[in-house]
N, C-alpha and C positions, 0 to 999 in steps of 0.2 A: 521443406516448406512447413512441416509440422512444428519444428523448433521455432521458426519465425512466428508462426501463429500463436504458439504457446507463450512466447515472450511478449507479444502484443497484448494477449489476454491478461498476463500478469501486470503489465504496465497500466492497462485500463482498470483492472481491479484496484491497483494502488491509487490511481487518481480518484476513483470513486470512494474507496474506504478512507483514505487519508483526507481527501477533500471533504467528505461527509463529516468526519470527526472534527475537522477544523471549522466547518460551518457551525456545528453544534457548539463548539468551544466559543466561537465568536458570538453566537446567539446568546449564550449564557454569561460569558465573561467579558466579551468585547475586547477591544485592543487597548483600552486604557482603564483607569480606575473608576470611570463613571458608570460602569455596568455594561450589561450585554446589549447586543444589537437587536434582540427581539425574536419573536416567534417565527417570522418569515425565514430568518437564517436557520433557526432550529429545524423548521419543517423541510427546508431544502436539504439540510444535512441528513435528515431521516430518509428522505427519498434516495439520496445518493448512497447511503449505507445499504438500503434495501436492494438497489441496483447492483451493488458490489456482490451481494449474495448470489445473484443470478449469474453474473459474469464468471464467478468461480466455477460454476457447473459446466461451463463451455470448454474446459480443458479436455484434451483427448484422453488423458489418463483417467481411468475409472475409479481410482483409489482416492477416496476423500482424504484420508490421513496423509498420503503422499503429497497431494496437491496443496493442501493447507499448510503442511510443514514447509514445503518449498516456498510457498507464498510468504511465509513468515520472514524469510530472508529478504524478499523483495520489499516487504513492508518496512523493515529496518532501514534499508538504503533509501527507499522512497520517502520515508519520514524525514530523514536528514535533508534530502534534496528539497522537499516541500518547505521545511523550515528555512532553508536558505533563500528560496524564492519568495515565499509569502511573509516571512517574519524577519528577514535579515540575519538569521542565525548563521554563524560561521563555525563549522565543525573543526575540531582540532585533528591532529594526525591520528589519534587513537579512535576517534569517531570514524574517520575514513578507513583506517585499517579494519576496524570491527565490521563496517559495512562490506568491505571487500571479502572478508572471511565469510560473512553471511551469503553473499552472492556466489562465492565458490561452493558453499553448501547447496544452494539452489541448483547449480549446474550438476553437482553430484547426484542429488536426489532425483531430479527430473530427467536428465539427459545422459546419464551413464548407460552404456550398453548393458542390457540384461538378457539373459537367455530365457526367453518366454516360451 
């Protein structure tokens, strides 16, 4: 159950961080050349980014470096997925392969058996 909880926390962290950054991006740049969508979008993004910081602390592993290093792989794969859903981005085979390598790294860093 700990692995399932950990994966759920990583997914929630990804939604909050990637979504928060996307909201700030939309607030500043918007989706077209007419400019950003405004301060409400930026504010929502800042709140989401702050919430991400707290979610990361809920991982069972007490090592900040390990948790954040592993989350980096989740961030890579999640960013590609977000781009597909929110912006119509289509990753090529190298994007997909790179994301798979990152997720394999997540599994090694977080879930490999360790003699503790």
